[in-house]
VOPAGU-2260 file (C-alpha; in pm, 1 decimal, decimal comma):
REM VOPAGU-2260
SITE   aa  ch    i         X         Y         Z
SITE  MET   A    0      14,2       5,5      15,7
SITE  SER   A    1     124,6     340,3    -113,4
SITE  VAL   A    2     153,6     652,9     152,7
SITE  SER   A    3     -95,7     828,1     -28,8
SITE  GLY   A    4    -322,8     524,9       8,9
SITE  LEU   A    5    -277,7     552,0     385,0
SITE  LEU   A    6    -294,4     938,9     393,4
SITE  THR   A    7    -664,4     922,6     286,1
SITE  PRO   A    8    -803,4     740,4     630,9
SITE  VAL   A    9    -554,2     931,7     825,4
SITE  VAL   A   10    -682,9    1290,0     697,9
SITE  ARG   A   11   -1038,7    1150,5     724,6
SITE  SER   A   12    -952,1    1041,0    1092,8
SITE  VAL   A   13    -814,8    1375,3    1176,9
SITE  VAL   A   14   -1115,2    1563,6    1000,8
SITE  VAL   A   15   -1355,8    1354,4    1244,6
SITE  LEU   A   16   -1148,9    1408,1    1534,4
SITE  GLY   A   17   -1157,0    1772,5    1486,9
SITE  ALA   A   18   -1521,0    1770,1    1410,7
SITE  TRP   A   19   -1605,2    1600,6    1733,7
SITE  LEU   A   20   -1351,5    1801,1    1944,4
SITE  ALA   A   21   -1526,6    2121,0    1811,9
SITE  ARG   A   22   -1866,9    2009,9    1885,0
SITE  LEU   A   23   -1753,2    1942,3    2226,2
SITE  ALA   A   24   -1591,1    2299,3    2261,1
SITE  LEU   A   25   -1876,3    2494,0    2121,8
SITE  PRO   A   26   -2170,3    2585,1    2342,1
SITE  ASP   A   27   -2446,6    2413,4    2221,4
SITE  PRO   A   28   -2824,4    2560,4    2167,5
SITE  VAL   A   29   -3002,4    2641,9    2492,3
SITE  GLY   A   30   -3196,8    2326,9    2606,4
SITE  GLU   A   31   -3040,4    2087,2    2341,8
SITE  ARG   A   32   -2786,4    1895,8    2604,4
SITE  ARG   A   33   -3086,4    1870,2    2865,1
SITE  ARG   A   34   -3302,0    1710,0    2593,0
SITE  THR   A   35   -3052,2    1474,2    2470,3
SITE  GLN   A   36   -2931,7    1350,5    2849,0
SITE  ARG   A   37   -3126,6    1124,6    3021,1
SITE  GLY   A   38   -2890,8    1098,2    3310,4
SITE  ASP   A   39   -2790,4     777,7    3401,0
SITE  VAL   A   40   -3127,5     617,5    3471,3
SITE  PRO   A   41   -3085,9     351,0    3230,9
SITE  GLY   A   42   -2734,4     260,0    3407,5
SITE  TRP   A   43   -2891,9     229,4    3740,2
SITE  VAL   A   44   -3187,6      28,7    3588,0
SITE  MET   A   45   -2917,0    -221,7    3456,5
SITE  VAL   A   46   -2731,7    -230,9    3811,1
SITE  THR   A   47   -3069,3    -295,7    3964,4
SITE  VAL   A   48   -3170,2    -575,5    3699,8
SITE  MET   A   49   -2835,5    -722,0    3717,6
SITE  THR   A   50   -2807,6    -723,0    4109,2
SITE  ALA   A   51   -3152,9    -900,2    4130,6
SITE  GLY   A   52   -3045,4   -1168,4    3876,3
SITE  LEU   A   53   -2733,4   -1235,9    4066,6
SITE  VAL   A   54   -2912,7   -1276,7    4401,8
SITE  TYR   A   55   -3174,3   -1510,9    4236,0
SITE  ALA   A   56   -2879,6   -1714,0    4082,4
SITE  ILE   A   57   -2709,9   -1769,3    4392,0
SITE  TRP   A   58   -3024,9   -1818,8    4613,5
SITE  THR   A   59   -3092,6   -2096,0    4359,4
SITE  PHE   A   60   -2786,0   -2284,9    4403,8
SITE  ALA   A   61   -2703,0   -2189,1    4753,4
SITE  GLY   A   62   -3066,2   -2131,3    4902,3
SITE  PRO   A   63   -3084,4   -2446,3    5126,5
SITE  GLU   A   64   -2741,1   -2386,4    5279,8
SITE  LEU   A   65   -2799,0   -2013,2    5345,5
SITE  ASN   A   66   -3130,0   -2123,0    5496,6
SITE  ALA   A   67   -2945,7   -2369,8    5727,1
SITE  MET   A   68   -2644,3   -2171,5    5810,5
SITE  LEU   A   69   -2910,9   -1886,2    5922,0
SITE  ALA   A   70   -3089,6   -2139,9    6129,9
SITE  ARG   A   71   -2797,3   -2255,1    6301,5
SITE  ALA   A   72   -2675,5   -1907,0    6368,0
SITE  LEU   A   73   -2980,5   -1739,5    6500,5
SITE  GLY   A   74   -3017,2   -2094,5    6719,6
SITE  SER   A   75   -2682,5   -2046,8    6876,6
SITE  VAL   A   76   -2728,6   -1695,4    6958,4
SITE  SER   A   77   -3089,2   -1760,4    7114,2
SITE  GLY   A   78   -2971,4   -2102,1    7279,7
SITE  LEU   A   79   -3197,6   -2321,6    7083,7
SITE  GLY   A   80   -2894,9   -2477,7    6882,7
């Protein structure tokens, strides 16, 4: 591949990067950023769903042992075990 063949993708990448940086540096119209940003709600929903899934998976495999362990611990504290 010749140097001129490599130069075109490099120039295109530099132009795209420059346009992206200019977009970040220039002030946006009033309210545009507020309309396009939704906050981190989707992230928190994903964390909540994944946590519930992990709890369900762990409880499926270790539920009986966790119940027995809790019963032993409560029994030893209350003097019943």
